[in-house]
C-alpha positions in Angstrom: -3.9 -34.0 18.8 -7.3 -34.1 17.2 -8.7 -31.7 19.9 -5.9 -29.3 19.1 -6.8 -29.2 15.4 -10.4 -28.5 16.3 -9.5 -25.6 18.5 -7.1 -24.2 15.9 -9.7 -24.6 13.2 -12.3 -22.7 15.3 -9.8 -19.9 16.0 -8.7 -19.5 12.4 -12.3 -19.6 11.2 -13.2 -16.9 13.7 -10.2 -14.8 12.6 -11.1 -15.0 8.9 -14.7 -14.2 9.7 -13.7 -11.0 11.3 -11.2 -10.1 8.5 -13.9 -10.7 5.9 -16.1 -8.1 7.6 -13.7 -5.2 6.8 -14.8 -3.2 3.8 -11.3 -1.7 3.4 -12.6 1.8 4.2 -10.0 2.4 6.9 -7.2 1.3 4.6 -8.4 3.6 1.8 -8.7 6.6 4.2 -5.2 5.9 5.5 -3.8 5.7 1.9 -5.4 9.0 1.0 -4.1 10.7 4.2 -0.5 9.4 3.5 -0.8 10.7 -0.1 -1.9 14.1 1.0 0.9 14.3 3.5 3.4 13.4 0.9 2.1 16.0 -1.5 2.3 18.7 1.3 5.8 17.6 2.2 7.0 17.9 -1.5 5.4 21.3 -1.9 6.9 22.5 1.3 10.4 21.4 0.3 10.0 23.0 -3.1 8.6 26.3 -1.6 11.2 26.6 1.2 14.2 25.2 -0.6 16.2 28.5 -0.4 15.4 29.1 3.2 16.3 25.5 4.2 19.6 25.9 2.3 20.4 29.1 4.1 19.7 27.5 7.4 21.8 24.5 6.6 24.7 26.7 5.5 24.5 28.7 8.8 24.4 25.5 10.9 27.3 24.1 8.8 29.5 27.2 9.2 28.6 27.3 12.9 29.8 23.8 13.5 32.9 24.4 11.3 33.9 27.3 13.5 34.0 25.1 16.6 
């Protein structure tokens, strides 16, 4: 049982050593990328709202005529 605790302690210590080396740069870049994509999606929806509504109506009427 004692040997198992030593191995687990070594493993968790190694895991936390590697986690501590991250500066968070990757997370920050990912958050910025997601934010930019959200803004682009919102602007696209606002810009093409009329066209999307026309397309949706055409699809709806097409399905309704079946």
